[in-house]
N, C-alpha and C positions, 0 to 999 in steps of 0.2 A: 435167490440167494445171489445169483450172478449180477443182478441189477443192484443190489445193496452194495456189494463189493465195488461195482463201477462207480456208484455215487461217491463213496468213500474216497476212492483213488482220485476222482475228478475233483472233490472237494479240498483234498490235501495238496493237489498240484495248483489249484487257484489260490490257496492260502500262501503256498510257498512263492508263487509268482509276484502276489501283492506285497508280501514281505520284502522280496528282492528288489522290486522297484521303488519301494518307500524308504529303503535305507540310505542314509547319507554318508557317504565316504569322504573323509578330508583329503583335500589336495595337498600334495607335496610341494613345498615352497623352500627354495634353497636358502640357505642361512643368511645370504646377503640380500634377498628380496622380501619386501613386505607390500601387501596391496590390501586396499579396502573395496567395498562394493561401490564406493563413489567414484574411485578412480578407474575401474575397469568394468565394461559391460559383460554380459554373458558370453559373448563371442570373443573376448579377449581384447577388443579394441579400446583405446583410451577415450574417455568422455571429456567434455568442456570444463568439468569441474577443476581438473588439475591446471589447465592453462589460463582459466579465467581469473582475473584479478579485480578487487573492488574498485569501483570508480572513485571513490573517496576514502581517506583514512578515518579512523573513528573520532579524531580530534580536529576534523575539518571545519573550517569557519563557514559563516552564513553566506558570505561572498562566493566562496569555492563551490558551495551547494547551489546558488543561484546559477553560476557559471555552467555547472554540468546540466541543469534543468532548463536553460535558457530557450531551447528550441521547443519545448513543450508548453511554455508559460503564455497565456493569453494576457497581453499587457493591454489595461483598459486606460484610455486617456481621461482627463478630467471632463471633456466635453460629452463623452460617451458614458459617464458614471450612472447617471439615472436610467438610461436605456438599458444598460447592461444589467444593473441590479433588478430591475423591473422584470427583465427577461429570465434572470436566475430565479427569481421568486415564483414566476409563472410556470416556468419549464425546468424545475429543478432535476428531474430525471434524465433530461436530455444533456445536462451539464455535469451531473454528478461524477466525481472521480477526476474532473479536469483541473488543471492548475490555472489560478488567476492571480493577477498582480493589480491591485488597486491602491489609490492614493485617497486619503480622506481624513476626516476629523474622528478621533477616537471618542466614544461616549459610553459611560457607565450609567446604567440604570438598574438600581438595586444590585444584584450579584451578576448581572447579565452584561456583556461587552457588546458594543456595536460600532460599525463604521458608516458615517455619513459623508455626503458630498462635501468637498472642499470649498465650494461656493456657498455652503450653509443653506442652500435652497433645495427644495424637494422634500419629499417625505420618505424616501426609500432608505431604510436603515438595514445594513446587512449584519447579522448576528456573527459574532466572532467565537470561535471554540478553541480551546487548548491555548490561550494566550498566556504566555509565561513572562513577558517583559512587564516592567513596571512602568506603566504610561499614566500620566495625569489626564483627567477629564478634559476634553477640548484641545488636546495636542494633536497636530498634524502628523500622520504617520504614512508609511507605505507598507503594506501588508501582501505577502505573498502566501497563498494557501490553496487547499483542495476543497471544491465545492462539494457539500454533502448535505444531508437532511438532519434537522434538529426539531425537537418538539419545544414549542414556545406557546404558552397560554392554550395548551391542550389541543394544538394543531401542528402538523408538520410544515415546516418552513425551510427554505434554503439557508445554509450557514456556511461560512468559511472556516475551514479547519487550518489554523495558522500554522505555517512552517517558519517563516522569516518575518520579523518586524522590523523596520527601520524608521528612525525619526526624521522627520522633514524640517527644513528651516521655516520658521514662522514668518 
């Protein structure tokens, strides 16, 4: 009988302890103060969310975007076009997620868009994704974008996810 009584008391005390630890008590906030979880951490210090401002406004121009990203962009010269595109095609994983700026001739093949060398030589065509500008076939353009993979003809190839397109003088 003594053991049963001890088990019951122990069980009740454990249940009360668990219930007390699991209850949430609201914090008192004075009438002039409001705070969110993003503004304060659990120890009461402010986080960067309150002080951090966006780099660009929502209506920023392409030029402003390029100015912010200029330190991270790999600018490819016309002379290095063929070598760079070949490298991107062969080692896409090593370059995936990086920003590149290339100049070339826009080509449309069925529903696919490509960039080829300005010299018109070479066989390396870089597929373009998310191209929103209205560009005519054969028009020289400067494209800035992120290297990623895309499926073409049943195999994975490098593609440039277009961020900014600029026309070049013919």
